[in-house]
Structure formats: C-alpha cells, structure tokens
ZAPALO-648239 format. One record per residue (C-alpha): residue number from 1; residue in one letter; x, y, z. Coordinates in Angstrom, 2 decimals. Example, Ala and Ser with C-alpha at 12.3 -4.5 7.8 and 13.67 -1.06 7.14 Angstrom:
num:1	residu:A	u:12.30	v:-4.50	w:7.80
num:2	residu:S	u:13.67	v:-1.06	w:7.14
REM end
This chain:
num:1	residu:M	u:8.06	v:13.27	w:-19.99
num:2	residu:Q	u:10.40	v:11.80	w:-22.61
num:3	residu:L	u:12.14	v:8.50	w:-21.96
num:4	residu:G	u:15.45	v:7.31	w:-23.34
num:5	residu:V	u:16.57	v:3.67	w:-23.32
num:6	residu:W	u:20.09	v:2.42	w:-23.98
num:7	residu:R	u:21.26	v:-1.15	w:-24.54
num:8	residu:S	u:24.65	v:-2.53	w:-23.54
num:9	residu:D	u:26.10	v:-5.91	w:-24.46
num:10	residu:G	u:27.81	v:-6.07	w:-21.07
num:11	residu:G	u:31.23	v:-5.23	w:-22.45
num:12	residu:E	u:33.20	v:-2.01	w:-22.45
num:13	residu:G	u:31.70	v:-0.65	w:-25.64
num:14	residu:R	u:29.52	v:2.43	w:-25.80
num:15	residu:P	u:25.84	v:1.82	w:-24.94
num:16	residu:L	u:23.51	v:2.00	w:-27.93
num:17	residu:R	u:20.47	v:4.21	w:-27.65
num:18	residu:L	u:17.33	v:2.47	w:-28.84
num:19	residu:G	u:15.00	v:4.19	w:-31.27
num:20	residu:A	u:11.32	v:4.66	w:-30.63
num:21	residu:A	u:9.03	v:2.18	w:-32.34
num:22	residu:R	u:5.42	v:2.25	w:-33.49
num:23	residu:L	u:2.76	v:-0.40	w:-33.38
num:24	residu:D	u:1.28	v:-1.28	w:-36.73
num:25	residu:F	u:-1.89	v:-2.80	w:-35.27
num:26	residu:E	u:-3.88	v:-2.03	w:-32.12
num:27	residu:S	u:-4.58	v:-5.74	w:-31.81
num:28	residu:R	u:-0.93	v:-6.43	w:-30.90
num:29	residu:L	u:-1.14	v:-4.35	w:-27.73
num:30	residu:R	u:-4.56	v:-5.82	w:-26.97
num:31	residu:D	u:-3.18	v:-9.35	w:-27.27
num:32	residu:W	u:-0.23	v:-8.48	w:-25.01
num:33	residu:V	u:-2.60	v:-7.18	w:-22.34
num:34	residu:A	u:-4.91	v:-10.18	w:-22.70
num:35	residu:S	u:-2.02	v:-12.65	w:-22.35
num:36	residu:D	u:-0.44	v:-10.83	w:-19.38
num:37	residu:P	u:-2.86	v:-8.34	w:-17.78
num:38	residu:A	u:-0.32	v:-7.62	w:-15.02
num:39	residu:I	u:1.37	v:-5.18	w:-17.39
num:40	residu:V	u:-1.71	v:-3.02	w:-16.79
num:41	residu:E	u:-2.62	v:-3.94	w:-13.23
num:42	residu:E	u:-1.69	v:-6.71	w:-10.80
num:43	residu:G	u:-4.43	v:-9.24	w:-10.13
num:44	residu:L	u:-6.58	v:-8.62	w:-13.21
num:45	residu:Q	u:-8.35	v:-11.64	w:-14.65
num:46	residu:V	u:-9.34	v:-11.27	w:-18.29
num:47	residu:L	u:-12.94	v:-12.19	w:-19.01
num:48	residu:G	u:-12.91	v:-11.50	w:-22.72
num:49	residu:T	u:-11.54	v:-9.53	w:-25.65
num:50	residu:E	u:-13.46	v:-7.65	w:-28.33
num:51	residu:V	u:-16.51	v:-7.84	w:-26.06
num:52	residu:H	u:-19.66	v:-6.50	w:-27.69
num:53	residu:L	u:-21.77	v:-4.73	w:-25.06
num:54	residu:D	u:-24.31	v:-3.82	w:-27.74
num:55	residu:S	u:-24.37	v:-3.04	w:-31.45
num:56	residu:R	u:-22.32	v:0.16	w:-30.99
num:57	residu:R	u:-19.95	v:-0.59	w:-28.12
num:58	residu:R	u:-17.08	v:-3.07	w:-28.25
num:59	residu:V	u:-14.68	v:-3.31	w:-25.31
num:60	residu:D	u:-11.10	v:-4.24	w:-26.21
num:61	residu:V	u:-10.49	v:-6.13	w:-22.97
num:62	residu:L	u:-13.03	v:-6.81	w:-20.23
num:63	residu:A	u:-11.55	v:-7.96	w:-16.94
num:64	residu:I	u:-12.31	v:-8.36	w:-13.28
num:65	residu:D	u:-10.00	v:-7.27	w:-10.48
num:66	residu:P	u:-9.34	v:-8.93	w:-7.10
num:67	residu:L	u:-12.12	v:-6.82	w:-5.57
num:68	residu:D	u:-14.61	v:-8.39	w:-8.02
num:69	residu:R	u:-15.02	v:-5.09	w:-9.89
num:70	residu:L	u:-15.51	v:-5.13	w:-13.64
num:71	residu:V	u:-12.68	v:-3.37	w:-15.48
num:72	residu:V	u:-12.92	v:-1.91	w:-18.98
num:73	residu:V	u:-9.54	v:-1.70	w:-20.74
num:74	residu:E	u:-9.64	v:0.47	w:-23.86
num:75	residu:I	u:-6.51	v:0.18	w:-26.01
num:76	residu:K	u:-4.98	v:2.42	w:-28.64
num:77	residu:A	u:-1.88	v:1.78	w:-30.75
num:78	residu:N	u:-0.89	v:5.43	w:-30.62
num:79	residu:A	u:-0.91	v:8.34	w:-28.17
num:80	residu:L	u:-3.83	v:8.57	w:-25.78
num:81	residu:T	u:-6.14	v:11.58	w:-26.11
num:82	residu:R	u:-9.12	v:12.91	w:-24.20
num:83	residu:D	u:-11.38	v:11.27	w:-26.78
num:84	residu:V	u:-10.14	v:7.87	w:-25.59
num:85	residu:V	u:-11.07	v:8.76	w:-22.02
num:86	residu:A	u:-14.56	v:9.76	w:-23.18
num:87	residu:Q	u:-14.90	v:6.45	w:-25.04
num:88	residu:T	u:-13.79	v:4.49	w:-21.97
num:89	residu:L	u:-16.23	v:6.40	w:-19.79
num:90	residu:D	u:-19.06	v:5.57	w:-22.22
num:91	residu:Y	u:-18.29	v:1.85	w:-21.91
num:92	residu:V	u:-18.16	v:2.08	w:-18.11
num:93	residu:A	u:-21.53	v:3.82	w:-18.06
num:94	residu:R	u:-23.03	v:1.17	w:-20.34
num:95	residu:L	u:-21.83	v:-1.67	w:-18.11
num:96	residu:Q	u:-23.27	v:0.04	w:-15.05
num:97	residu:S	u:-26.65	v:0.41	w:-16.74
num:98	residu:M	u:-26.96	v:-3.14	w:-18.10
num:99	residu:S	u:-29.51	v:-5.49	w:-16.60
num:100	residu:R	u:-28.37	v:-8.72	w:-15.03
num:101	residu:A	u:-29.73	v:-10.72	w:-17.98
num:102	residu:E	u:-27.88	v:-8.51	w:-20.47
num:103	residu:L	u:-24.55	v:-8.89	w:-18.67
num:104	residu:E	u:-24.96	v:-12.64	w:-18.22
num:105	residu:A	u:-25.58	v:-12.91	w:-21.97
num:106	residu:V	u:-22.39	v:-10.95	w:-22.67
num:107	residu:L	u:-20.32	v:-13.17	w:-20.38
num:108	residu:A	u:-21.84	v:-16.32	w:-21.84
num:109	residu:N	u:-21.03	v:-15.37	w:-25.43
num:110	residu:P	u:-18.36	v:-17.89	w:-26.56
num:111	residu:R	u:-17.02	v:-15.54	w:-29.26
num:112	residu:H	u:-15.09	v:-13.39	w:-26.82
num:113	residu:V	u:-14.44	v:-15.62	w:-23.81
num:114	residu:A	u:-10.73	v:-15.33	w:-23.09
num:115	residu:S	u:-10.37	v:-16.80	w:-19.62
num:116	residu:R	u:-10.20	v:-20.49	w:-18.79
num:117	residu:A	u:-11.97	v:-19.68	w:-15.55
num:118	residu:L	u:-15.11	v:-18.75	w:-17.45
num:119	residu:T	u:-15.22	v:-22.09	w:-19.21
num:120	residu:A	u:-14.59	v:-24.14	w:-16.06
num:121	residu:P	u:-17.73	v:-25.98	w:-14.86
num:122	residu:D	u:-17.45	v:-24.59	w:-11.32
num:123	residu:W	u:-16.80	v:-20.95	w:-12.28
num:124	residu:V	u:-19.31	v:-18.57	w:-10.69
num:125	residu:A	u:-19.52	v:-14.94	w:-11.76
num:126	residu:P	u:-19.12	v:-12.68	w:-8.69
num:127	residu:E	u:-22.45	v:-11.36	w:-7.47
num:128	residu:S	u:-21.02	v:-7.85	w:-7.21
num:129	residu:A	u:-20.39	v:-7.95	w:-10.97
num:130	residu:L	u:-23.79	v:-9.35	w:-11.96
num:131	residu:D	u:-26.16	v:-7.52	w:-9.63
num:132	residu:P	u:-26.99	v:-4.03	w:-11.02
num:133	residu:A	u:-27.46	v:-2.76	w:-7.45
num:134	residu:S	u:-23.89	v:-3.76	w:-6.64
num:135	residu:R	u:-22.34	v:-2.77	w:-9.97
num:136	residu:E	u:-21.57	v:0.85	w:-9.13
num:137	residu:D	u:-17.78	v:0.75	w:-9.17
num:138	residu:V	u:-16.91	v:-0.39	w:-12.68
num:139	residu:Q	u:-13.36	v:0.75	w:-13.44
num:140	residu:G	u:-12.02	v:2.11	w:-16.71
num:141	residu:I	u:-8.40	v:2.06	w:-17.90
num:142	residu:A	u:-7.24	v:3.65	w:-21.14
num:143	residu:V	u:-3.99	v:2.13	w:-22.43
num:144	residu:G	u:-1.84	v:3.43	w:-25.27
num:145	residu:I	u:1.61	v:4.27	w:-26.59
num:146	residu:G	u:2.33	v:7.76	w:-25.27
num:147	residu:E	u:-0.17	v:10.47	w:-24.33
num:148	residu:R	u:-1.24	v:13.94	w:-25.40
num:149	residu:A	u:-1.22	v:16.97	w:-23.11
num:150	residu:D	u:-5.00	v:17.34	w:-23.33
num:151	residu:L	u:-5.42	v:13.89	w:-21.78
num:152	residu:T	u:-3.60	v:14.87	w:-18.59
num:153	residu:R	u:-5.90	v:17.82	w:-17.98
num:154	residu:V	u:-9.04	v:15.74	w:-18.48
num:155	residu:A	u:-7.72	v:12.88	w:-16.34
num:156	residu:E	u:-6.94	v:15.23	w:-13.46
num:157	residu:Y	u:-10.39	v:16.81	w:-13.72
num:158	residu:L	u:-12.17	v:13.43	w:-13.63
num:159	residu:S	u:-9.98	v:12.15	w:-10.80
num:160	residu:A	u:-10.79	v:15.17	w:-8.63
num:161	residu:R	u:-14.46	v:14.24	w:-9.05
num:162	residu:E	u:-13.89	v:10.56	w:-8.22
num:163	residu:V	u:-14.72	v:9.29	w:-11.71
num:164	residu:P	u:-13.15	v:5.79	w:-11.90
num:165	residu:I	u:-11.20	v:6.35	w:-15.12
num:166	residu:R	u:-7.41	v:6.35	w:-15.34
num:167	residu:H	u:-4.82	v:5.91	w:-18.05
num:168	residu:I	u:-1.56	v:4.04	w:-18.58
num:169	residu:A	u:0.88	v:5.23	w:-21.22
num:170	residu:F	u:3.64	v:2.97	w:-22.51
num:171	residu:D	u:6.75	v:3.82	w:-24.50
num:172	residu:L	u:7.82	v:1.42	w:-27.24
num:173	residu:F	u:11.40	v:0.89	w:-28.38
num:174	residu:Q	u:13.02	v:-1.19	w:-31.10
num:175	residu:A	u:15.87	v:-3.50	w:-30.05
num:176	residu:G	u:16.91	v:-5.45	w:-33.14
num:177	residu:D	u:14.01	v:-7.73	w:-33.96
num:178	residu:D	u:12.53	v:-7.27	w:-30.50
num:179	residu:L	u:10.18	v:-4.62	w:-29.14
num:180	residu:L	u:10.63	v:-3.24	w:-25.61
num:181	residu:L	u:7.46	v:-2.09	w:-23.89
num:182	residu:V	u:8.24	v:0.39	w:-21.10
num:183	residu:R	u:5.50	v:1.35	w:-18.70
num:184	residu:R	u:5.40	v:4.93	w:-17.50
num:185	residu:I	u:4.21	v:5.09	w:-13.89
num:186	residu:E	u:3.35	v:8.57	w:-12.71
num:187	residu:P	u:1.63	v:9.16	w:-9.33
num:188	residu:S	u:-1.62	v:11.04	w:-9.73
num:189	residu:A	u:-4.78	v:11.75	w:-7.85
num:190	residu:A	u:-6.38	v:8.86	w:-9.68
num:191	residu:Q	u:-4.10	v:6.47	w:-7.83
num:192	residu:S	u:-4.94	v:7.67	w:-4.33
num:193	residu:E	u:-8.06	v:7.73	w:-2.27
num:194	residu:P	u:-8.69	v:10.97	w:-0.39
num:195	residu:E	u:-9.59	v:10.79	w:3.29
num:196	residu:G	u:-13.33	v:10.75	w:3.77
num:197	residu:R	u:-14.02	v:9.58	w:0.25
num:198	residu:R	u:-17.48	v:8.10	w:-0.08
num:199	residu:M	u:-17.45	v:4.39	w:-0.82
num:200	residu:R	u:-19.50	v:3.85	w:-3.96
num:201	residu:S	u:-19.12	v:0.08	w:-3.96
num:202	residu:P	u:-21.42	v:-1.85	w:-1.65
num:203	residu:S	u:-19.50	v:-2.98	w:1.38
num:204	residu:V	u:-20.08	v:-5.27	w:4.30
num:205	residu:S	u:-18.49	v:-5.52	w:7.70
num:206	residu:L	u:-15.46	v:-7.73	w:8.15
num:207	residu:E	u:-17.48	v:-9.78	w:10.61
num:208	residu:T	u:-20.07	v:-10.51	w:7.92
num:209	residu:L	u:-17.44	v:-11.28	w:5.28
num:210	residu:F	u:-15.51	v:-13.63	w:7.58
num:211	residu:A	u:-18.73	v:-15.51	w:8.34
num:212	residu:H	u:-18.85	v:-16.68	w:4.72
num:213	residu:P	u:-18.62	v:-20.51	w:4.63
num:214	residu:A	u:-15.41	v:-20.35	w:2.57
num:215	residu:L	u:-13.71	v:-18.16	w:5.21
num:216	residu:L	u:-15.26	v:-19.54	w:8.38
num:217	residu:P	u:-12.57	v:-22.22	w:9.01
num:218	residu:A	u:-9.89	v:-19.51	w:9.12
num:219	residu:R	u:-12.04	v:-16.85	w:10.79
num:220	residu:Q	u:-9.97	v:-16.38	w:13.96
num:221	residu:A	u:-6.73	v:-16.29	w:12.02
num:222	residu:L	u:-8.24	v:-13.66	w:9.68
num:223	residu:V	u:-9.26	v:-11.49	w:12.64
num:224	residu:E	u:-5.68	v:-11.64	w:13.91
num:225	residu:L	u:-4.38	v:-10.76	w:10.42
num:226	residu:V	u:-6.57	v:-7.64	w:10.32
num:227	residu:D	u:-5.41	v:-6.63	w:13.82
num:228	residu:V	u:-1.74	v:-6.95	w:12.82
num:229	residu:A	u:-2.32	v:-5.11	w:9.53
num:230	residu:S	u:-4.01	v:-2.27	w:11.40
num:231	residu:S	u:-1.23	v:-2.04	w:13.99
num:232	residu:I	u:1.40	v:-1.54	w:11.28
num:233	residu:G	u:-0.62	v:1.06	w:9.41
num:234	residu:L	u:-2.15	v:-0.85	w:6.49
num:235	residu:H	u:-5.45	v:0.33	w:5.07
num:236	residu:T	u:-8.29	v:-2.17	w:4.66
num:237	residu:R	u:-11.21	v:-1.76	w:2.32
num:238	residu:T	u:-14.07	v:-4.25	w:2.49
num:239	residu:Y	u:-16.34	v:-5.20	w:-0.39
num:240	residu:V	u:-19.23	v:-7.64	w:-0.62
num:241	residu:H	u:-16.96	v:-10.57	w:-1.48
num:242	residu:S	u:-13.47	v:-9.39	w:-0.60
num:243	residu:V	u:-11.20	v:-7.30	w:1.57
num:244	residu:M	u:-8.24	v:-5.40	w:0.13
num:245	residu:F	u:-5.14	v:-4.45	w:2.12
num:246	residu:A	u:-3.17	v:-1.43	w:0.90
num:247	residu:S	u:-0.51	v:1.01	w:2.01
num:248	residu:A	u:-1.77	v:4.14	w:3.77
num:249	residu:Q	u:0.38	v:6.05	w:1.25
num:250	residu:N	u:-1.83	v:4.92	w:-1.63
num:251	residu:K	u:-5.05	v:3.28	w:-0.60
num:252	residu:S	u:-6.01	v:2.13	w:-4.10
num:253	residu:R	u:-2.83	v:0.10	w:-4.79
num:254	residu:M	u:-3.39	v:-3.46	w:-3.65
num:255	residu:L	u:-0.76	v:-5.15	w:-1.50
num:256	residu:F	u:-2.92	v:-8.23	w:-1.14
num:257	residu:T	u:-6.60	v:-9.14	w:-1.30
num:258	residu:I	u:-8.64	v:-11.94	w:0.21
num:259	residu:S	u:-11.59	v:-12.77	w:-2.01
num:260	residu:V	u:-14.44	v:-15.28	w:-2.08
num:261	residu:T	u:-15.38	v:-16.77	w:-5.43
num:262	residu:G	u:-18.20	v:-19.29	w:-5.30
num:263	residu:T	u:-17.29	v:-21.72	w:-2.52
num:264	residu:E	u:-13.57	v:-20.97	w:-2.56
num:265	residu:A	u:-11.49	v:-18.37	w:-0.72
num:266	residu:R	u:-8.48	v:-16.97	w:-2.59
num:267	residu:L	u:-5.46	v:-14.81	w:-1.90
num:268	residu:Y	u:-4.13	v:-12.33	w:-4.46
num:269	residu:C	u:-0.83	v:-10.66	w:-3.68
num:270	residu:A	u:1.38	v:-8.06	w:-5.40
num:271	residu:P	u:5.04	v:-8.50	w:-4.31
num:272	residu:D	u:6.13	v:-5.64	w:-6.57
num:273	residu:V	u:3.83	v:-3.23	w:-4.73
num:274	residu:F	u:5.40	v:-4.26	w:-1.40
num:275	residu:A	u:8.77	v:-3.49	w:-2.98
num:276	residu:E	u:7.56	v:-0.14	w:-4.31
num:277	residu:F	u:6.25	v:1.19	w:-1.00
num:278	residu:Y	u:8.42	v:-0.58	w:1.58
num:279	residu:G	u:11.52	v:-1.81	w:-0.21
num:280	residu:T	u:10.55	v:-5.40	w:0.56
num:281	residu:D	u:12.34	v:-8.06	w:-1.46
num:282	residu:P	u:9.63	v:-9.58	w:-3.74
num:283	residu:A	u:11.31	v:-12.97	w:-3.27
num:284	residu:D	u:10.53	v:-12.82	w:0.46
num:285	residu:V	u:6.85	v:-12.22	w:-0.31
num:286	residu:K	u:6.72	v:-14.96	w:-2.92
num:287	residu:A	u:8.32	v:-17.40	w:-0.49
num:288	residu:V	u:5.29	v:-17.00	w:1.78
num:289	residu:V	u:2.40	v:-16.57	w:-0.65
num:290	residu:G	u:3.69	v:-18.99	w:-3.27
num:291	residu:A	u:1.48	v:-18.94	w:-6.34
num:292	residu:G	u:-0.85	v:-16.30	w:-4.95
num:293	residu:I	u:0.59	v:-13.54	w:-7.12
num:294	residu:A	u:-0.49	v:-11.43	w:-10.06
num:295	residu:G	u:-3.40	v:-13.04	w:-11.89
num:296	residu:H	u:-2.86	v:-16.46	w:-10.31
num:297	residu:P	u:-4.60	v:-16.60	w:-6.93
num:298	residu:R	u:-3.77	v:-19.12	w:-4.25
num:299	residu:V	u:-6.45	v:-21.01	w:-2.37
num:300	residu:L	u:-6.66	v:-19.52	w:1.11
num:301	residu:D	u:-6.46	v:-21.66	w:4.25
num:302	residu:E	u:-5.62	v:-21.06	w:7.91
num:303	residu:P	u:-1.88	v:-21.94	w:7.67
num:304	residu:L	u:-1.47	v:-19.43	w:4.83
num:305	residu:V	u:-3.27	v:-16.71	w:6.81
num:306	residu:R	u:-1.06	v:-17.32	w:9.85
num:307	residu:A	u:2.11	v:-17.29	w:7.73
num:308	residu:L	u:1.02	v:-13.98	w:6.19
num:309	residu:T	u:0.23	v:-12.54	w:9.62
num:310	residu:E	u:3.67	v:-13.47	w:10.92
num:311	residu:A	u:5.49	v:-12.08	w:7.88
num:312	residu:L	u:3.69	v:-8.73	w:7.51
num:313	residu:P	u:5.57	v:-6.81	w:10.25
num:314	residu:D	u:8.85	v:-7.75	w:8.56
num:315	residu:W	u:7.65	v:-6.58	w:5.16
num:316	residu:V	u:6.12	v:-3.26	w:6.15
num:317	residu:A	u:8.35	v:-0.43	w:7.36
num:318	residu:D	u:7.00	v:2.66	w:9.10
num:319	residu:A	u:7.85	v:6.22	w:8.04
num:320	residu:S	u:11.32	v:5.99	w:9.62
num:321	residu:G	u:12.14	v:3.06	w:7.39
num:322	residu:H	u:12.11	v:0.55	w:10.27
num:323	residu:T	u:9.99	v:-2.50	w:10.79
num:324	residu:L	u:9.55	v:-3.55	w:14.40
num:325	residu:R	u:12.06	v:-6.29	w:13.75
num:326	residu:S	u:14.74	v:-3.96	w:12.40
num:327	residu:A	u:14.10	v:-1.51	w:15.26
num:328	residu:I	u:14.63	v:-4.28	w:17.83
num:329	residu:E	u:17.82	v:-5.38	w:16.11
num:330	residu:A	u:19.12	v:-1.79	w:15.99
num:331	residu:V	u:18.60	v:-1.31	w:19.74
num:332	residu:L	u:20.20	v:-4.63	w:20.67
num:333	residu:R	u:23.20	v:-3.95	w:18.45
num:334	residu:A	u:23.65	v:-0.56	w:20.12
num:335	residu:H	u:23.17	v:-1.72	w:23.73
num:336	residu:G	u:23.79	v:-5.44	w:23.76
num:337	residu:P	u:21.45	v:-7.81	w:25.65
num:338	residu:L	u:18.60	v:-6.01	w:27.41
num:339	residu:A	u:15.83	v:-6.97	w:29.79
num:340	residu:L	u:12.52	v:-7.04	w:27.94
num:341	residu:D	u:11.18	v:-4.05	w:29.90
num:342	residu:A	u:14.33	v:-2.03	w:29.19
num:343	residu:L	u:14.23	v:-2.96	w:25.50
num:344	residu:T	u:10.61	v:-1.85	w:25.22
num:345	residu:E	u:11.39	v:1.42	w:26.97
num:346	residu:E	u:14.36	v:2.08	w:24.67
num:347	residu:L	u:12.32	v:1.34	w:21.54
num:348	residu:N	u:9.71	v:3.88	w:22.58
num:349	residu:A	u:12.30	v:6.45	w:23.66
num:350	residu:R	u:14.24	v:6.29	w:20.40
num:351	residu:E	u:11.07	v:6.22	w:18.28
num:352	residu:L	u:12.65	v:3.89	w:15.75
num:353	residu:Y	u:9.27	v:2.32	w:15.06
num:354	residu:A	u:5.83	v:3.91	w:15.37
num:355	residu:R	u:2.52	v:2.10	w:15.66
num:356	residu:A	u:-0.21	v:3.28	w:13.32
num:357	residu:D	u:-2.46	v:4.17	w:16.28
num:358	residu:G	u:0.23	v:6.39	w:17.80
num:359	residu:E	u:0.31	v:4.38	w:21.02
num:360	residu:P	u:3.59	v:3.26	w:22.65
num:361	residu:I	u:4.84	v:-0.19	w:21.68
num:362	residu:P	u:3.64	v:-2.59	w:24.41
num:363	residu:R	u:5.96	v:-5.12	w:26.04
num:364	residu:D	u:3.77	v:-8.00	w:24.83
num:365	residu:Q	u:4.14	v:-6.94	w:21.19
num:366	residu:V	u:7.93	v:-6.82	w:21.52
num:367	residu:Q	u:8.00	v:-10.24	w:23.17
num:368	residu:A	u:5.70	v:-11.74	w:20.53
num:369	residu:R	u:7.83	v:-10.33	w:17.70
num:370	residu:I	u:11.09	v:-11.68	w:19.15
num:371	residu:S	u:9.57	v:-15.11	w:19.72
num:372	residu:K	u:8.95	v:-15.39	w:15.96
num:373	residu:M	u:12.29	v:-13.99	w:14.81
num:374	residu:L	u:15.30	v:-15.96	w:13.77
num:375	residu:G	u:18.52	v:-14.53	w:15.16
num:376	residu:L	u:17.04	v:-13.32	w:18.45
num:377	residu:I	u:16.21	v:-15.03	w:21.68
num:378	residu:I	u:14.67	v:-14.29	w:25.08
num:379	residu:E	u:16.23	v:-16.14	w:27.98
num:380	residu:D	u:15.38	v:-15.40	w:31.62
num:381	residu:G	u:13.68	v:-12.20	w:30.51
num:382	residu:I	u:16.77	v:-10.97	w:28.62
num:383	residu:A	u:16.57	v:-10.29	w:24.89
num:384	residu:S	u:19.74	v:-10.91	w:22.88
num:385	residu:L	u:21.02	v:-11.32	w:19.37
num:386	residu:V	u:21.96	v:-14.95	w:18.86
num:387	residu:E	u:25.43	v:-13.97	w:17.67
num:388	residu:E	u:26.09	v:-12.25	w:21.02
num:389	residu:I	u:25.17	v:-15.21	w:23.22
REM end
C-alpha cells in the first residue's frame, strides 16, 4: 500500500504533496521509539536501548508492556524484510531461555538503562519477567520504514502458528526542515486472538489477583468493574500480576489494564483504542482516567475503579452502535416519558442495545443506568428526559 501526504497552509492555494524521505541513521528511529514508545504500542515502558543479551545479540529497544511481558523492539532505518523477523525471533528466543541471574544482570547494567523507573529505589522488576517459568510470552516487534512483500508472507505464516512476532511499518515524509512519521496500521491475524487459543502466559484467577495486598482495598469495586465489563462485551485476560480489558473485536488490543508492580496497583489506559473501536471521544476517557494513559500509569484506588465502572457503559457501544445510555435516550425521545417497566420492554423489543450474554436487559440495569446519567430522571416510576419535564 502506497501512501500520499499533502500539506496545506490553510489558505486557498493548491495543497503541496510531500516527498518521501529516508533516514540516514537507524539510531534516529530508535531514539524516537525510546523517547515515545507509544508510537509503537500504547503502554510500553522502555527498560533499555542497545541492550546486550550476550556477545552476539544486541536488542535495539527492550521494553515491558502493561501485562508485564518483555517486549523486544528491533528497528531498521529502511524497509522491513523477513530477515528482520528472523532476527527479532532469535532475540525473543534468547530472552525466553535466559536464567533469572542472566536477565537480572542485563537489567542491572547501567550502560543501557533508559527508564527512570529502573533507577528508582523502589522499582521492582515484575516476577513474570524475571522467572524463567513465567517468561513464556516474550513479544517481538519489528519496526522500520516501509516493508517488503516477503515480510508479509512470513508474518502471516508465523501469526497463524501463534508466534508472538509482529511488525510495524512507518512511512517517512519531508516537510521543509521537518520529518513526518506516518504509522501504517493494517489489521492482521497477529493483532487478534482466535477463539480457543491456548494461553501461553501463566495466568491466575481474578479472585487470586484481587487478593493481592495492593488490590485488596478496592477488591469489591474491582469485582463490580469486571461484571460491568463482561455485561457490555469486553474481553478480560488475566496474567500473574495484571488483568487486561480489550474489545471482543480484537482481544490483543488493550483498552485498559490493571497491573500490580511491587506494592502498588496501577491503571494503564488507551483512549485512542476506545476511539478506534467504539468512536469514544478520547477526551471523555482522559477526563476519568487522568494521567493513566500511554506509558504513564495512574495509581489505582477505589474511587478511580468506581469512576471507571460508571463510565464504561457510556464509552462502549454494542454492534448496533448504541450504548445502553444512547438506547435509553433514543426510546425516550421517540415515546416521551415512560414507566420503567414499559421502557425496559421497549428497549428489548427494539433491540437497540444487546447484552454480551444475549439475555434481555433487566429492569434493574435500566434503573441503575438512568440513576447515574445526567439529563434523565426517574420520578414516581416514570423515566423522562430532563428537557421534557
């Protein structure tokens, strides 16, 4: 796929098509990724650059994702080829085979430490990254400027066999003295998780995870969050130290993740992914989660969990494009004030909103949703839009 980019000064003149540019040094792209890893993947935390795994293997960027998985990022200044995928796979295999002592030595090496978190006195490396028995889901990402046709074939082959290697191809354009880096996002099998796929990463039950001392104070609120997420069709995937929430459309793309690091619970959130799958305004998400976005997690507490639980149904639309809130508003605008029982019956009859479990919407769920919505009110068992009262 060839991309074209035009620049306009905002006036009535003809747009100027930008010419393709080339990177002179691989290190430039590496430094861009290290300074802002979100251009590769939301929630990545860079552990180091130019990381020597041994005398023959040097990883361009080593990171950890919100699920506490190690991530190898191999970078090329030109078009990606199948050889780059093979190189990335070799690094992933080496990380999986390293002993705990070997990996701790790599992380402790001050030559390639790139993250402030690693130098903080209270930073604790996730157990799932250090323990060889837990280190079975190391991820690999090949990043470059453009891609060759042979890469696509190899990537599809590996993806079909659940090999955790994927690639991201950028296009680079010259705009005066500036360079424009354009990310090419193409859905592929590598970005989805087939039904029935075997979990290779060690997992625990939600009950066990929520019993962690860092999560215990918010345990009941977390249980309610999971119930709401399930009712609106979100997919949850539990790891040893975290639980990821994703769209059922693409179970590997994080919407948000709750993770335990040392003695602290954290929230990572990706507003842009909400926008991609549900059309949610990223500003609405950021207003609730605050700083808990991209590579900057927010400390998790019970008020934040409850705020997230309340907001989720408004952010996540079902296949018809309706959230429960918008479905309620549509019915009330069409019929005017309705008794709660009649409103519930009409919602189910019109099928404007569908629960993930396929069950009819219960009266209690409708009542609970209205009670938390601005612009609607229940008075004497009658639901109305405020503007109609």
